[in-house]
C-alpha positions in Angstrom: 130.0 77.8 117.5 129.6 80.5 114.9 130.9 83.2 117.4 134.0 81.0 118.2 134.9 80.7 114.4 134.2 84.3 113.8 136.5 85.1 116.7 139.4 82.8 115.3 139.0 84.7 112.0 139.1 87.9 113.4 142.3 87.3 115.5 144.1 85.7 112.6 143.0 88.9 110.5 144.5 91.2 113.2 147.6 89.0 113.4 148.1 89.3 109.5 147.5 93.1 109.6 150.1 93.8 112.3 152.6 91.1 111.0 152.5 93.0 107.6 153.1 96.4 109.0 156.8 97.6 109.9 157.4 98.3 113.4 158.0 102.0 112.8 154.4 102.3 111.3 152.9 100.6 114.4 154.8 102.9 116.8 154.4 106.1 114.7 157.2 107.3 112.5 159.2 110.0 114.4 159.9 113.4 112.7 162.4 115.7 114.5 162.7 119.4 113.9 165.2 121.8 115.4 168.8 120.3 115.8 171.3 119.1 118.3 173.2 121.8 119.8 176.5 121.4 121.9 175.9 122.0 125.7 178.5 124.8 125.6 176.3 126.6 123.1 173.1 126.6 124.9 171.7 129.8 126.3 168.9 130.8 128.7 165.4 131.2 127.4 165.6 134.8 128.4 168.1 135.1 125.5 166.2 133.4 122.9 164.8 135.8 120.2 161.4 135.3 118.9 161.7 138.1 116.2 161.8 135.6 113.3 158.6 133.9 114.4 157.0 137.3 115.1 157.7 138.2 111.6 156.2 135.0 110.1 153.0 135.3 112.1 152.6 138.9 110.9 152.9 137.8 107.3 150.6 134.6 107.4 148.3 135.1 110.2 145.4 137.5 110.2 143.8 139.3 113.3 141.2 136.5 113.7 143.9 133.8 114.0 143.5 132.1 110.6 146.5 131.0 108.8 147.4 131.4 105.1 148.8 127.9 104.8 148.6 127.8 101.1 151.0 130.9 100.7 153.2 129.9 103.5 153.9 126.5 101.9 154.5 127.9 98.5 157.2 130.3 99.9 160.3 128.3 100.0 161.9 131.2 101.7 159.5 131.3 104.6 159.3 127.5 105.0 163.0 127.8 105.5 162.7 130.6 107.9 160.5 128.7 110.1 163.0 125.9 110.1 165.6 128.2 111.2 163.4 129.5 114.0 162.9 126.1 115.2 166.6 125.6 115.0 166.9 128.6 117.2 164.7 127.2 119.7 167.0 124.2 120.0 169.7 126.5 121.5 167.5 127.0 124.7 168.8 125.3 127.9 166.0 123.7 130.1 168.2 124.0 133.2 169.9 127.5 132.9 168.0 130.1 135.1 165.4 132.2 133.2 162.3 134.2 134.1 158.9 132.3 134.3 157.6 134.8 131.9 160.4 133.9 129.4 159.8 130.2 130.0 156.2 130.5 129.2 156.6 132.7 126.2 159.2 130.2 124.8 157.1 127.1 125.2 153.8 128.7 124.0 155.7 130.0 120.8 157.4 126.6 120.5 154.2 124.8 120.7 152.6 126.9 118.0 155.7 126.9 115.7 155.8 123.1 115.9 152.1 122.7 115.2 152.3 125.1 112.1 155.4 123.1 110.8 153.4 119.8 111.3 150.5 121.3 109.3 152.7 122.7 106.5 154.2 119.1 106.1 150.6 117.7 105.5 148.9 120.6 103.8 146.5 120.6 102.0 144.5 119.0 104.7 141.2 119.7 106.4 142.0 118.9 110.1 144.8 118.0 112.5 142.6 115.1 113.4 143.4 113.7 110.0 147.0 113.2 111.3 146.3 111.9 114.8 145.4 108.1 114.5 144.5 106.4 117.7 145.9 102.8 117.0 149.1 103.2 114.8 150.9 105.5 112.5 152.3 108.9 112.5 150.5 111.1 115.2 151.4 114.8 115.0 150.9 115.2 118.7 153.2 112.4 119.7 155.6 112.0 116.9 156.6 115.4 115.9 159.6 116.3 118.0 161.2 119.5 118.6 164.8 119.4 120.0 165.4 121.8 122.9 168.5 121.7 125.0 169.6 118.2 123.7 166.1 116.5 124.5 163.2 115.9 122.3 159.7 117.2 123.1 156.5 116.2 121.3 153.5 118.5 121.3 151.8 116.4 124.0 154.9 116.7 126.1 155.1 120.5 125.7 151.5 120.9 126.7 151.1 118.4 129.5 154.5 117.8 130.8 156.0 121.4 130.4 153.3 124.2 130.3 150.4 122.7 132.3 152.6 122.1 135.5 153.9 125.6 135.3 150.3 126.6 136.7 149.2 129.2 134.2 145.6 128.2 133.0 145.6 130.8 130.3 148.0 128.8 128.3 144.8 127.1 127.0 143.9 130.3 125.4 147.4 130.7 123.8 148.6 127.5 122.5 146.7 126.5 119.1 146.1 123.0 117.7 145.4 124.5 114.2 141.5 124.2 114.7 138.5 126.5 114.5 137.6 125.6 118.2 141.1 126.7 119.5 141.8 130.1 120.6 143.0 132.4 117.9 146.7 132.0 116.9 148.0 135.5 117.9 149.6 137.2 115.0 152.6 138.2 117.2 155.3 136.1 119.2 154.6 136.0 122.9 157.4 137.8 124.7 158.4 137.8 128.3 157.8 141.6 128.7 154.2 141.5 127.2 153.1 138.1 128.3 150.5 139.2 130.9 148.9 141.6 128.6 149.0 139.0 125.6 147.6 136.1 127.7 144.7 138.4 129.1 144.0 139.8 125.7 143.7 136.3 124.0 141.5 134.9 126.8 139.0 137.9 126.4 139.2 137.3 122.7 138.4 133.6 123.0 135.3 134.1 125.2 134.0 136.9 123.0 133.2 134.3 120.4 129.7 132.8 120.7 131.2 129.6 119.5 133.1 129.4 122.9 130.6 131.0 125.5 126.9 131.5 125.6 124.6 132.1 128.6 121.1 132.7 129.7 120.6 134.7 132.8 117.0 133.8 133.2 117.7 130.0 132.8 121.0 130.4 134.9 122.8 128.4 132.3 126.2 128.6 130.6 127.5 126.9 127.5 131.2 127.0 127.2 134.1 125.6 125.1 135.1 121.9 125.7 138.6 123.2 126.5 137.3 124.1 129.9 136.0 120.6 130.2 139.1 118.8 129.0 141.4 120.8 131.3 138.9 121.5 134.1 141.4 120.9 137.1 143.6 123.8 135.7 141.0 126.3 136.3 139.7 125.0 139.7 138.6 121.9 141.7 135.0 122.4 141.2 132.7 123.8 138.3 131.9 126.7 140.2 135.6 127.6 140.9 136.3 127.2 137.2 133.4 129.5 136.1 134.7 132.1 138.7 138.1 131.9 137.3 137.2 132.6 133.7 134.6 135.2 134.7 136.9 138.1 134.5 137.6 137.3 130.9 134.0 137.2 129.9 132.6 139.8 127.3 130.0 141.6 129.4 128.9 142.2 133.0 125.8 139.9 133.1 127.9 136.9 131.9 130.6 137.6 134.4 128.0 137.9 137.3 126.4 134.7 136.3 129.7 132.8 136.1 131.0 134.2 139.2 127.7 133.3 141.2 128.4 129.7 141.2 124.7 129.0 140.4 124.7 128.4 136.8 124.3 124.9 135.2 127.2 124.4 132.9 127.3 122.4 129.6 130.0 122.3 127.0 129.9 123.3 123.3 130.7 121.0 120.3 134.4 121.5 119.4 135.2 122.7 115.8 138.1 120.6 114.5 138.1 122.1 111.0 141.6 123.5 110.1 142.1 127.2 111.0 142.9 127.9 107.4 142.1 131.2 105.7 141.1 129.4 102.7 138.2 127.5 104.4 137.5 129.2 107.6 136.5 132.7 106.6 132.7 132.0 107.3 133.6 131.2 110.8 135.0 134.6 111.7 133.2 136.5 114.2 131.1 133.4 115.5 
């Protein structure tokens, strides 16, 4: 009887809560960046310049991938410059012929630029997870939308519906969710002509950090970033295949040999969701 009464009270409470919230709050308030562009003015991704993004990254991101959000937000000029870059991305056609390298570079840059835009809107904040509610309200991964070629794309759509189907696992060491556990945010724009070098460089940088990769040859154990667990099938069908794939990007020969052997027991490291902010993450450098 007591349980039934409690259940009725709980249901009534939830009904009152949801009835008192506007529909937009329940669904998540959509925020659109970029702009609508007439079909006749769309261009191939081969023709989209990332020079403005390159300049902003060089100004506000250090070699370890930490961002000076405070200074960036304080600069009206550079907040506007980021908005103009997002507008430029809107001119890209999603159907015009473009090289695979240009498409990958475009969408990696787009993901990272939209993420920065989302954090600047909320800053000061301590984590992107403060803005990714599971039940209702604005979710930066789902509700911050970039217009590209007349369509809108959320961060989740860019990652899961555009980039991952392109079959390049190293995107997971290039796209950055503004967290300490992410790969470093490269302080240069990705470009088609340097994409292979940049993806390889950032993958090696990622695994060089002990917070992302640890091993014990004697015990035949590997501890690795949760990114490899979350997106396991992108790296191979089995754990052995996944370790073999990442082995060439590991920092030393002993680690490479163990990962490539298929004999290691693999576990996953705790993920650092703290903001990749120069003001708070300085002690994390070199981990």
